[in-house]
N, C-alpha and C positions, 0 to 999 in steps of 0.2 A: 882206880881208873873205872868208870862205868862202861859196861858193854854197850855198844851201839845197837839199839833196838832194830830189828829188821822189819821192814814194812811188810805187812800181809798182803799178798796180791791175791785178789778175788777173781776168780774165773767167771766171767759173765756170758760165756759163749752159749750156754744152754737158753738163757733168757733171750739173748739176741737171735739165736736161731729159731726160737719159738715165735718170735715177733715176725721174723722174715718169711716163715711159712704159714702164718695164721690166715691169710686170706685164701691161700690155695687150699688149705685143709677145709675151710669153710665151704668151698665149692665141691670138693671131692665126694662128700657124703650125698648130696643131692643128685650128682651125676651118676653115682653108683646105684642109688635107689631107682632112679629113672631107667637105667640099663636093665636092672634086675626085673623091673616091671615089664619092660618090652621083651626081655627074653622069655618070661612066662606067657605073654601074650602071643609070641611067635610060634609057640607050640600048639595054639588052637587055630581053628579055621579063621581066616581074616580075609577082608576084601583087599583088592589091589590098591584101593585108596588108603586103607590102614596101613598096609605094607609101605607104601610110598611115605605116608607121614612118619613112620618109625624110621625109615632110611633117612629121611631129610633131618629128623632130629639127631640121628647119629652123626650126621655131617656137621650139624650146628655144635654138638657136644665136642667133636673132634677139633673144631676151630677154637672153642672156649679152652680146651685143654692146652692147645698149642699156645694160645695167649697166655694162659696161666704159667706155662713153663718158661716163656719168654719174660714174663714179669718177674718170676722167681730168679731166673738168671741175672737179669738187669738189677734186681734188689740186692744181689749177693756180689755184684761186680767189684764194689769197693769194700766188701766186708773182709775182715781178717781171715786167714786160713782156717783157724780152728772153728769158725762160725760156718764158713762156706762148705767145709767138709764135715760138719757135724752130722751124727747119725740121724737127727730129725730131718735134715735136709735130704739125706739119702733115701729115708723112709718116704718122704713125700714124692721124690723123683721115682721111686718104685711104685707108689700108688698111681701116679700119672701114667706110667708104663702099663700098668694092670688096667686101667680104664681104657687105654688105647687098644689092649689086647681083647678086652670085652666087646669094644665096638666092632672090631674085625670078625670076632666069632659070631656076634648078632647079625652082621652083614651076610655072613656065610649062611646063617640059619634062615635068614629072610630071602636070600637069593640062592636056592640049593642047585642052580644050574651048574 
């Protein structure tokens, strides 16, 4: 009697998670670079117009981050648990949290009152 061969189950959660977070990851780098640039600029003398432009851009980035977070959640809504709970997804969520924290720190730096 031949033993029945077991089917090999391939875990595709890594690839699925990578695809789910790709767009968000692509946006994180530019946001982080822009906030780093503004943080450096905030340490020098600046006009009130420059300060307002940086604050306005912080507001825009905050909205973009919020939209990215919603898109990520919506994209994972029907995903299997092993994909939605993947460490790649958690890392992207932490990165978005970090960007939010940088925005708040920059706002405090720009408005020292």
